[in-house]
Wavefront OBJ file of the C-alpha trace (Angstrom):
o trace
v -0.073 0.008 0.012
v 1.412 3.352 -0.933
v 2.077 6.033 1.641
v -0.713 8.550 1.830
v 0.184 12.165 2.319
v -2.984 14.423 2.869
v -0.814 17.475 2.040
v 0.196 16.147 -1.422
v -1.771 18.114 -3.965
v -1.524 15.299 -6.503
v -3.133 12.803 -4.094
v -5.872 11.173 -6.089
v -7.289 9.090 -3.197
v -10.865 10.137 -2.433
v -11.526 7.647 0.274
v -9.348 6.077 2.904
v -12.222 4.203 4.637
v -10.611 0.763 3.964
v -7.498 1.903 5.926
v -9.374 2.468 9.118
v -9.009 -0.027 11.983
v -12.500 -0.413 13.442
v -12.886 -0.556 17.202
v -16.026 -1.670 19.136
v -15.889 0.053 22.508
v -19.382 -0.966 23.506
v -20.250 2.269 25.330
v -20.851 5.931 24.590
v -17.766 8.121 24.282
v -17.562 11.855 25.106
v -13.937 12.683 23.971
v -10.721 11.129 22.796
v -7.081 12.116 23.474
v -3.641 10.598 22.657
v -1.310 9.694 25.459
v 1.816 9.039 23.344
v 0.624 6.910 20.414
v -2.086 5.248 22.519
v -5.638 6.579 21.898
v -7.575 7.136 25.062
v -11.338 7.212 24.554
v -13.093 8.802 27.497
v -16.337 6.996 28.145
v -19.533 8.679 29.338
v -19.317 6.806 32.574
v -16.556 5.287 34.845
v -13.990 4.181 32.251
v -11.324 5.217 29.801
v -10.516 2.886 26.936
v -6.834 2.863 26.121
v -6.238 1.571 22.610
v -2.743 0.769 21.153
v -1.871 1.416 17.446
v -2.519 -2.367 16.864
v -6.017 -1.950 18.194
v -5.744 -3.658 21.601
v -8.386 -2.263 24.004
v -7.795 -1.949 27.838
v -10.571 -0.332 29.913
v -9.263 1.707 32.860
v -11.710 2.640 35.739
v -11.325 6.274 36.559
v -14.659 7.491 38.167
v -17.509 6.044 40.233
v -20.178 7.454 37.872
v -20.452 9.933 35.014
v -17.373 11.570 33.502
v -18.368 15.185 33.033
v -15.332 16.868 31.567
v -11.738 15.967 30.347
v -8.628 17.780 29.205
v -5.286 16.548 28.088
v -1.755 17.861 27.536
v -0.668 14.492 25.912
v 1.193 13.393 28.978
v -1.997 12.905 30.993
v -5.772 13.239 30.890
v -7.511 15.040 33.745
v -11.156 14.261 34.307
v -13.918 15.474 36.518
v -16.940 13.373 37.541
v -20.243 13.544 39.217
v -18.668 11.597 42.039
v -16.992 14.916 43.049
v -13.499 13.660 42.136
v -10.785 15.129 39.933
v -8.501 12.302 38.585
v -5.604 12.040 36.171
v -4.690 9.127 33.943
v -1.037 9.132 32.728
v 1.036 7.594 29.884
v 1.540 4.347 31.816
v -2.238 3.972 32.502
v -1.873 4.930 36.245
v -4.829 6.769 37.838
v -4.148 9.464 40.369
v -6.642 11.266 42.575
v -6.003 15.025 42.348
v -8.886 16.352 44.370
v -12.134 15.573 45.988
v -14.943 18.084 46.407
v -15.683 18.141 50.116
v -19.518 18.137 49.433
v -19.153 15.595 46.465
v -20.448 18.152 44.136
v -20.089 17.742 40.305
v -16.767 18.710 38.827
v -17.933 19.987 35.339
v -15.038 21.859 33.795
v -11.231 21.252 33.662
v -8.270 22.958 32.029
v -4.623 22.126 32.071
v -1.471 24.517 31.724
v 1.684 23.215 29.976
v 3.664 23.716 33.282
v 1.432 21.103 35.114
v -1.267 23.575 36.613
v -4.764 22.284 36.786
v -7.965 24.362 36.967
v -11.486 22.959 37.593
v -14.890 24.292 38.471
v -17.690 23.182 40.754
v -20.919 25.132 40.073
v -19.970 28.864 40.091
v -16.603 28.332 41.774
v -13.330 27.844 40.010
v -10.297 26.264 41.692
v -6.615 26.065 40.561
v -3.615 24.024 41.598
v -0.477 25.822 40.491
v 2.272 24.283 38.524
v 5.902 25.390 38.172
v 5.486 28.769 36.402
v 3.995 31.989 37.752
v 2.811 33.640 34.546
v -0.462 31.643 34.157
v -3.681 33.372 33.198
v -6.930 31.599 33.629
v -9.995 32.427 31.618
v -13.547 31.578 33.052
v -16.478 31.760 30.884
v -19.832 32.621 32.739
v -23.055 34.547 32.305
v -22.530 37.910 30.559
v -18.993 37.387 29.595
v -15.655 35.954 30.741
v -13.167 36.782 33.525
v -9.388 36.786 33.179
v -7.416 35.864 36.274
v -3.621 35.647 37.324
v -3.948 33.076 40.073
v -0.447 34.021 41.594
v -0.836 37.691 41.522
v -2.908 40.129 43.686
v -4.258 41.943 40.689
v -7.984 42.161 40.438
v -9.600 39.810 37.886
v -10.482 41.450 34.547
v -14.012 41.086 33.379
v -14.774 40.990 29.590
v -18.490 41.695 29.374
v -20.916 40.514 26.612
v -24.593 39.790 27.335
v -25.673 36.180 27.319
v -24.515 32.857 28.637
v -20.824 31.835 27.741
v -20.294 28.013 27.971
v -16.863 27.432 26.773
v -13.647 29.487 26.337
v -10.200 29.291 24.483
v -7.166 31.392 24.138
v -5.606 31.695 20.747
v -2.160 30.009 20.636
v -0.421 33.301 20.588
v -2.570 34.508 23.615
v -3.607 37.625 21.668
v -7.325 36.689 21.495
v -9.928 35.155 23.643
v -12.967 33.340 22.143
v -16.121 32.009 23.964
v -18.775 29.698 22.758
v -22.269 30.895 23.675
v -25.445 29.215 24.685
v -27.087 30.736 21.627
v -25.657 29.861 18.149
v -22.686 32.237 18.156
v -19.136 32.734 19.286
v -17.797 35.931 20.867
v -14.289 37.165 20.821
v -12.060 39.817 22.337
v -8.696 41.174 21.174
v -6.810 41.122 24.549
v -4.563 44.165 23.750
v -7.488 46.513 23.776
v -10.516 44.284 24.556
v -12.128 44.989 21.284
v -15.184 42.856 20.548
v -15.339 40.271 17.733
v -18.889 39.149 16.888
v -18.812 35.734 15.317
v -22.445 34.816 14.598
v -24.646 33.307 11.860
v -24.530 29.701 13.050
v -27.730 27.588 12.724
v -26.793 25.585 15.889
v -24.674 25.873 19.065
v -20.943 25.641 18.684
v -19.725 22.696 20.751
v -16.240 22.133 19.159
v -13.501 24.485 18.327
v -9.912 23.699 17.134
v -6.949 26.069 16.243
v -5.031 25.306 13.067
v -1.366 24.294 13.374
v 0.088 27.779 13.133
v -2.878 29.312 15.076
v -3.829 31.430 12.275
v -7.382 29.911 11.876
v -10.029 28.702 14.241
v -12.209 25.786 12.861
v -15.625 25.410 14.564
v -18.694 23.066 14.462
v -22.367 24.259 14.545
v -23.247 24.492 10.884
v -23.628 22.207 7.813
v -20.083 23.133 6.869
v -16.917 23.708 8.920
v -16.735 27.399 9.734
v -13.162 28.676 9.724
v -12.378 32.126 11.182
v -9.197 33.911 10.181
v -6.821 34.932 12.959
v -3.645 35.627 10.864
v -3.767 39.424 11.321
v -3.623 41.714 14.420
v -7.418 42.318 13.943
v -8.298 38.586 13.812
v -11.701 38.015 12.210
v -12.853 41.649 12.813
v -14.667 42.748 9.512
v -13.832 39.480 7.722
v -16.002 36.617 6.550
v -15.158 33.053 7.626
v -14.338 30.272 5.255
v -16.897 27.443 4.896
v -15.401 24.047 4.100
v -16.756 20.630 3.498
v -20.518 21.343 3.290
v -22.805 18.284 3.750
v -26.449 17.651 4.279
v -25.628 17.120 7.983
v -24.429 19.295 10.855
v -20.685 19.391 11.793
v -20.440 17.961 15.334
v -16.752 17.771 15.987
v -13.594 19.320 14.496
v -9.876 18.667 15.046
v -6.937 20.429 13.195
v -3.931 18.482 12.314
v -1.074 19.394 14.681
v 1.511 20.211 11.900
v -0.267 20.794 8.520
v -3.231 22.946 7.406
v -5.588 19.950 7.488
v -8.559 19.320 9.590
v -10.801 16.406 10.403
v -14.496 17.007 10.674
v -17.213 14.672 12.120
v -20.900 15.147 11.329
v -24.250 14.466 12.833
v -24.854 11.582 10.359
v -21.632 9.631 11.335
v -19.503 10.936 8.292
v -15.916 11.958 8.905
v -13.912 13.870 6.340
v -10.263 15.087 6.205
v -10.236 18.539 4.634
v -7.357 20.609 3.317
v -7.725 24.165 4.564
v -6.094 26.006 1.715
v -8.398 24.599 -1.102
v -11.198 22.579 0.623
v -10.172 19.256 -0.882
v -11.914 16.440 0.872
v -10.986 12.814 1.702
v -13.590 10.439 3.146
v -12.532 8.655 6.294
v -15.874 7.278 7.433
v -19.117 6.869 5.654
v -22.546 8.176 6.949
v -25.504 6.309 8.349
v -24.592 5.891 11.951
v -24.793 7.821 15.247
v -23.326 11.243 15.280
v -19.545 11.577 15.599
v -18.665 12.401 19.220
v -14.908 12.606 19.269
v -11.812 13.194 17.100
v -8.079 13.548 17.885
v -4.758 13.508 16.180
v -1.612 12.160 17.843
v 1.230 14.721 18.226
v 2.981 13.815 15.030
v -0.134 13.843 12.998
v 0.235 10.337 11.885
v -2.785 8.836 13.642
v -6.412 9.929 13.647
v -8.841 8.482 16.311
v -12.502 8.880 16.282
v -15.639 7.693 17.941
v -19.407 8.056 17.405
v -21.809 8.630 20.192
v -22.743 4.831 20.310
v -19.151 3.723 20.920
v -18.324 2.736 17.361
v -14.794 3.872 16.963
v -11.749 3.700 14.771
v -8.080 4.481 14.176
v -6.600 5.705 10.907
v -2.881 5.628 10.359
v -1.543 7.995 7.678
l 1 2 3 4 5 6 7 8 9 10 11 12 13 14 15 16 17 18 19 20 21 22 23 24 25 26 27 28 29 30 31 32 33 34 35 36 37 38 39 40 41 42 43 44 45 46 47 48 49 50 51 52 53 54 55 56 57 58 59 60 61 62 63 64 65 66 67 68 69 70 71 72 73 74 75 76 77 78 79 80 81 82 83 84 85 86 87 88 89 90 91 92 93 94 95 96 97 98 99 100 101 102 103 104 105 106 107 108 109 110 111 112 113 114 115 116 117 118 119 120 121 122 123 124 125 126 127 128 129 130 131 132 133 134 135 136 137 138 139 140 141 142 143 144 145 146 147 148 149 150 151 152 153 154 155 156 157 158 159 160 161 162 163 164 165 166 167 168 169 170 171 172 173 174 175 176 177 178 179 180 181 182 183 184 185 186 187 188 189 190 191 192 193 194 195 196 197 198 199 200 201 202 203 204 205 206 207 208 209 210 211 212 213 214 215 216 217 218 219 220 221 222 223 224 225 226 227 228 229 230 231 232 233 234 235 236 237 238 239 240 241 242 243 244 245 246 247 248 249 250 251 252 253 254 255 256 257 258 259 260 261 262 263 264 265 266 267 268 269 270 271 272 273 274 275 276 277 278 279 280 281 282 283 284 285 286 287 288 289 290 291 292 293 294 295 296 297 298 299 300 301 302 303 304 305 306 307 308 309 310 311 312 313 314 315 316 317 318 319 320 321
């Protein structure tokens, strides 16, 4: 079988479905992450399924109930559950308890910093466990905006206001922009140098998945029947610019994941379809056919040589490129 290079403009392969290694996990999946070259599928309840490149599946018990959130830095996955526990799963498959809420309340959001810091939320309260560095800045999305906070400094938190309920938040890779996903079908952004607003609306559905391109010059998003890609290459970001619309289908985009090294993305749809898309010209390659449960999770390994995916019903797969 010839090597497949998705960045090769002469590639004539339209479908790579026969190269996917199918996996039957047997339970709903909420997200997938790579720990080294092992794919880690986070189940809706209790377990994470570690899968080797050869397709060997090992379930690891991490929570005593529903898993409500997960974040990964490729060295570990940190998860919060409705059992009030915050746990980490590392490269060796070891589970560590990081924190327990004293009232056993749900831990419903988690974020990691490259230096080892962990932040999590319980209801309306955010907590942080510091890492090695001091220059961390935590963004918290909430009703009517977002708050920026330097945990190790006495400075007052900075509030960025915008009416509505903000459910998710991401910094741009260069830390110049902040983008929130709203309860309504829209994103909202701020340029952090002067807090100028960026309205990013026009979606037919709520945006539940966002992914930055390899160089951080574009933000790919779900929420429409095409992948909506906002330009962030200039100092003004998407202000006054139209987004690109890639890979339109008769189905809603559910999950997006940008390749870690090239301007390629993977998109999973509400009808089970998965496409790889070249961002410069919109060229598409079929990874998975439609006709199944919605795609719930997508992830690339750090080299960009493996793509892992799962549908909401636990039907999953690995594609080696």
